[in-house]
C-alpha positions in Angstrom: -105.7 10.1 18.8 -104.4 9.3 22.0 -105.1 12.1 24.8 -102.2 12.8 27.1 -103.7 14.2 30.9 -101.8 15.7 33.6 -103.9 15.3 36.6 -104.7 18.6 39.2 -106.8 18.2 42.2 -109.2 20.7 42.4 -109.4 23.1 45.6 -112.4 23.6 47.0 -114.4 27.0 45.8 -114.5 29.9 48.1 -117.2 31.3 50.0 -116.2 34.9 49.5 -118.1 36.9 46.3 -114.8 37.6 43.6 -113.8 40.8 42.7 -115.9 42.5 40.1 -113.9 42.6 36.5 -114.1 45.3 33.8 -115.7 43.9 30.9 -116.1 45.1 27.4 -119.4 43.7 26.1 -121.1 44.3 22.6 -124.4 45.1 22.2 -124.8 41.9 19.4 -123.6 38.9 20.6 -120.9 37.6 18.2 -120.1 41.0 16.1 -117.3 42.7 17.4 -118.6 46.1 14.7 -121.1 46.2 17.2 -121.0 49.0 19.6 -120.0 48.4 22.9 -119.5 49.6 26.3 -117.6 48.8 29.6 -119.2 47.3 32.8 -118.5 46.0 36.1 -119.3 41.7 35.6 -119.5 39.8 38.9 -118.2 36.1 38.6 -119.6 33.4 39.4 -119.4 32.2 43.0 -119.9 28.3 42.8 -121.3 25.9 40.0 -124.2 24.1 40.4 -122.8 21.4 39.8 -119.5 19.6 38.6 -119.6 20.4 34.9 -117.3 18.9 32.7 -115.3 21.4 30.2 -113.7 20.2 27.2 -111.1 23.2 26.4 -108.9 23.2 23.2 -106.0 25.7 22.3 -104.2 26.2 19.5 -101.1 25.2 20.8 -99.1 25.7 24.2 -95.7 27.0 22.4 -95.8 30.5 23.8 -96.7 32.2 27.7 -100.4 33.3 25.9 -101.9 30.4 25.8 -99.9 29.0 29.3 -101.7 32.4 30.5 -104.8 31.7 29.1 -104.5 28.1 30.7 -103.9 29.1 34.0 -106.6 30.9 34.1 -108.7 28.2 33.1 -107.6 26.3 35.8 -107.7 28.8 38.5 -111.3 29.3 37.4 -112.4 25.8 37.4 -110.8 24.8 40.7 -112.8 28.0 42.5 -116.0 27.0 40.5 -115.5 23.5 41.6 -116.0 22.0 38.4 -113.7 19.3 35.8 -111.6 20.8 32.9 -109.4 18.9 30.5 -107.2 20.9 28.2 -106.4 19.6 24.4 -103.7 21.6 22.3 -103.3 20.9 18.5 -99.7 22.2 19.0 -99.6 24.6 16.2 -101.5 27.1 13.5 -100.9 24.4 10.0 -102.5 21.9 12.7 -106.4 22.0 11.6 -106.8 18.5 11.3 -105.2 17.7 14.9 -107.5 20.5 16.2 -110.4 18.9 14.8 -109.6 14.9 15.7 -108.5 16.2 19.0 -112.1 18.3 19.9 -114.4 15.5 18.5 -112.3 13.0 20.8 -112.6 15.2 23.7 -116.6 15.5 23.4 -117.5 12.5 22.2 -119.7 10.2 24.1 -121.0 12.5 26.5 -117.5 12.9 28.1 -118.2 16.8 28.2 -121.0 19.2 29.1 -119.2 22.1 26.7 -116.8 22.8 24.6 -114.5 26.1 24.9 -112.2 26.1 22.4 -109.2 28.9 20.6 -109.7 27.8 17.4 -106.6 27.4 14.9 -108.4 28.5 11.9 -111.6 31.2 11.1 -113.7 29.2 9.1 -111.6 25.4 8.9 -113.7 24.1 12.2 -117.0 25.3 11.6 -118.5 21.7 10.3 -116.9 20.1 13.3 -118.8 22.6 15.4 -121.7 22.2 14.0 -122.0 18.8 14.8 -120.9 19.3 18.3 -122.8 22.3 18.6 -125.8 19.4 17.8 -125.4 17.9 21.2 -123.3 20.6 23.4 -122.8 24.4 23.6 -119.6 25.5 22.4 -117.7 28.6 23.6 -115.3 30.2 21.5 -112.5 31.9 23.1 -109.7 34.6 22.5 -109.4 33.7 18.8 -112.3 35.0 16.6 -114.4 32.0 14.7 -117.3 32.0 12.1 -120.4 32.3 14.4 -122.1 29.3 13.1 -122.5 26.7 16.2 -121.0 29.6 18.4 -123.2 30.3 21.7 -120.6 32.6 23.4 -117.7 34.3 22.8 -115.1 35.4 25.2 -112.3 37.5 23.6 -111.5 41.6 22.9 -111.3 42.8 19.1 -108.4 42.0 17.2 -108.9 44.6 15.0 -108.5 47.0 18.2 -105.2 45.2 19.5 -103.7 46.0 15.9 -105.0 49.4 16.0 -103.3 50.1 19.3 -100.0 48.9 18.4 -100.6 50.9 15.0 -101.2 54.1 16.7 -98.4 53.9 19.3 -96.1 54.2 15.8 -98.7 56.9 14.4 -98.0 59.1 17.6 -94.5 58.5 18.0 -94.1 58.9 14.0 -96.7 61.5 13.2 -97.6 62.1 9.1 -95.6 65.0 8.3 -92.6 63.6 10.3 -89.1 62.1 9.2 -90.6 58.1 7.4 -89.3 55.1 9.0 -89.4 51.8 7.6 -91.8 49.0 9.4 -90.7 44.7 9.4 -94.0 43.4 9.7 -94.8 40.1 11.0 -98.8 39.4 11.9 -98.6 35.4 12.1 -99.9 32.9 10.2 -102.2 33.4 7.8 -105.9 32.3 7.8 -106.0 32.0 11.6 -108.6 33.1 13.9 -106.8 36.8 14.9 -104.3 37.8 11.5 -106.8 39.1 9.3 -107.8 41.6 11.8 -105.1 42.3 13.7 -103.6 43.2 10.2 -106.8 45.6 9.6 -106.6 47.1 12.4 -102.9 48.1 12.3 -103.0 49.4 8.6 -105.5 51.5 9.1 -103.7 53.2 12.1 -100.1 53.5 10.4 -102.4 55.3 7.4 -102.2 58.4 9.4 -98.7 58.3 10.3 -94.6 58.4 8.6 -94.3 54.9 8.9 -94.6 52.5 6.1 -94.4 48.5 6.0 -91.9 47.7 3.6 -91.8 43.7 4.2 -94.2 41.2 5.7 -93.7 38.0 6.6 -96.4 35.7 7.4 -96.2 32.6 9.9 -96.1 30.0 12.6 -95.9 31.8 16.1 -93.3 29.1 17.0 -89.9 30.3 18.0 -88.2 28.7 15.1 -90.1 30.4 12.7 -90.2 33.4 13.9 -86.8 33.5 14.0 -86.5 32.3 10.2 -88.4 34.9 9.2 -86.6 37.7 11.0 -83.7 36.6 9.6 -85.2 37.1 6.1 -86.2 40.2 6.5 -83.2 41.5 7.8 -81.4 40.0 4.6 -83.7 41.3 2.6 -84.5 44.9 4.0 -81.6 45.7 6.2 -82.9 49.4 6.4 -85.6 48.6 8.5 -86.4 51.3 11.9 -89.1 49.1 13.4 -89.6 45.1 13.7 -93.7 45.1 14.7 -95.5 41.8 15.2 -96.5 38.6 17.8 -95.0 38.3 20.9 -92.7 35.5 20.1 -91.7 37.6 17.2 -90.2 40.7 19.4 -88.9 38.0 21.6 -87.0 36.9 18.7 -85.7 40.0 17.6 -84.7 41.3 20.6 -82.2 38.5 20.6 -81.4 38.4 16.8 -81.3 42.3 17.0 -78.6 42.3 19.9 -76.4 39.4 18.3 -76.0 41.9 15.0 -75.1 45.0 17.2 -78.7 46.1 16.0 -80.2 46.6 19.0 -80.4 50.8 19.1 -80.9 51.0 15.7 -84.1 48.5 15.2 -86.6 49.2 17.7 -88.7 46.7 19.0 -93.0 46.4 19.2 -95.6 43.3 19.8 -99.0 43.5 19.2 -99.8 41.3 22.2 -98.1 41.0 25.6 -96.8 37.8 27.2 -93.8 37.2 29.5 -90.9 38.1 27.6 -92.5 41.2 26.0 -93.3 41.9 29.6 -89.8 41.4 30.4 -88.7 43.4 27.1 -90.6 46.4 28.3 -88.9 46.6 31.5 -85.2 46.4 30.0 -86.3 48.7 27.1 -85.9 46.6 24.3 -89.6 46.5 23.7 -91.2 49.7 23.5 -94.8 49.0 23.7 -97.6 46.1 23.6 -101.1 46.0 24.3 -102.6 43.7 26.9 -105.7 41.9 26.1 -105.3 40.3 29.4 -104.8 36.4 28.6 -105.3 35.2 32.4 -108.6 36.8 32.6 -109.5 35.8 29.1 -109.2 32.2 31.0 -111.5 32.5 33.8 -114.0 34.6 31.7 -114.1 31.5 29.5 -115.0 29.4 32.2 -117.2 31.9 33.7 -119.7 32.2 30.3 -119.3 28.1 29.7 -120.9 27.3 33.3 -123.5 30.6 32.9 -124.5 28.9 29.3 -124.8 25.3 31.2 -126.9 27.2 34.1 -129.0 29.6 32.0 -127.4 32.7 33.7 -125.8 34.1 30.8 -126.3 37.5 30.6 -122.6 38.8 28.3 -122.6 36.3 25.2 -119.9 38.1 24.2 -117.3 40.2 26.4 -113.5 40.1 26.9 -111.5 42.6 28.7 -110.2 46.1 28.2 -107.1 46.3 26.6 -105.2 48.2 28.0 -101.7 49.9 26.1 -98.5 48.7 27.9 -95.1 50.7 27.8 -92.2 51.8 30.2 -93.8 54.4 32.2 -96.9 52.1 32.9 -95.6 48.3 33.1 -94.9 48.5 36.7 -98.6 49.8 37.1 -100.5 47.5 35.2 -97.4 44.7 35.1 -98.7 41.0 35.1 -101.9 40.8 37.0 -104.6 38.9 34.9 -102.0 39.3 31.9 -99.4 36.5 32.9 -99.5 33.3 34.3 -97.0 32.8 37.4 -93.7 31.4 37.0 -93.7 28.1 38.3 -97.3 27.4 36.5 -96.5 24.3 34.3 -99.2 23.2 31.4 -102.2 21.9 32.9 -104.2 19.4 30.9 -106.7 18.1 33.6 -108.9 19.5 36.8 -110.9 17.2 38.4 
């Protein structure tokens, strides 16, 4: 498959030291179940040479991965390295992602692969082949460990738990029951099983009950269809909870149906549309895993891996729950790409 790239000239890296990042670091690399601690992390000032990074995303259909893209592009420019990006177009497209990363890393074109996977285990044979020649860093979406040298990401169990804890706090056990329509995302992806685990475990100590679940790709059209189906099947739901794309679609559907005051909306991750929804009171809350910072950290880890200076092979931002009362404090910093940023596929 041919790769179409949009060129962007790299800017010289600044000489001043960059600010520290607050990161969660796991004691056993690649194991989210191991103990973790929060550290102050100083990113690299500049790369030792012009390393070539291939980065692969599941898609660029929503602003979450656009924000990851922005973080990677900014860090690549700051460090003075080369970056090429491919995107699979959606979670059903495992074969396309495999083809893309093979093409992007073939013939010595890349020094390291940074991958946000569409599947927890589906890429493993390809990753093992690539890892024989260059290191592989997993970013954002969790992936099976074989062939992976480092992970940038947060625990999606914790992400799901944080939004479930919000419901448990508002509707504790013993209070009036509420019904939840749950839209986890695509089955088999590198994050849905974990966000489900956290969300459902948090609801165990609440008056909230999941009465309908709809799985599907996080494209707007698919989520729109799933929400319409759920409202037809269970018109008695009190909450719609799911991906950021789910939340965005739900806000418009509920407005059109005159249900905005009857059915409340929560998201299990944070994007531009969720940010606007929280500020307008249409989305109640969402945890942020700081996608921009994850993009930056993925590049930093890749370069450190190449240069032999990697000290935190498994790290990610500290998750924060964004609500109306703190949205202006947390806001978009390190979470959202600027409004004018466009998908960028090459930094030379």
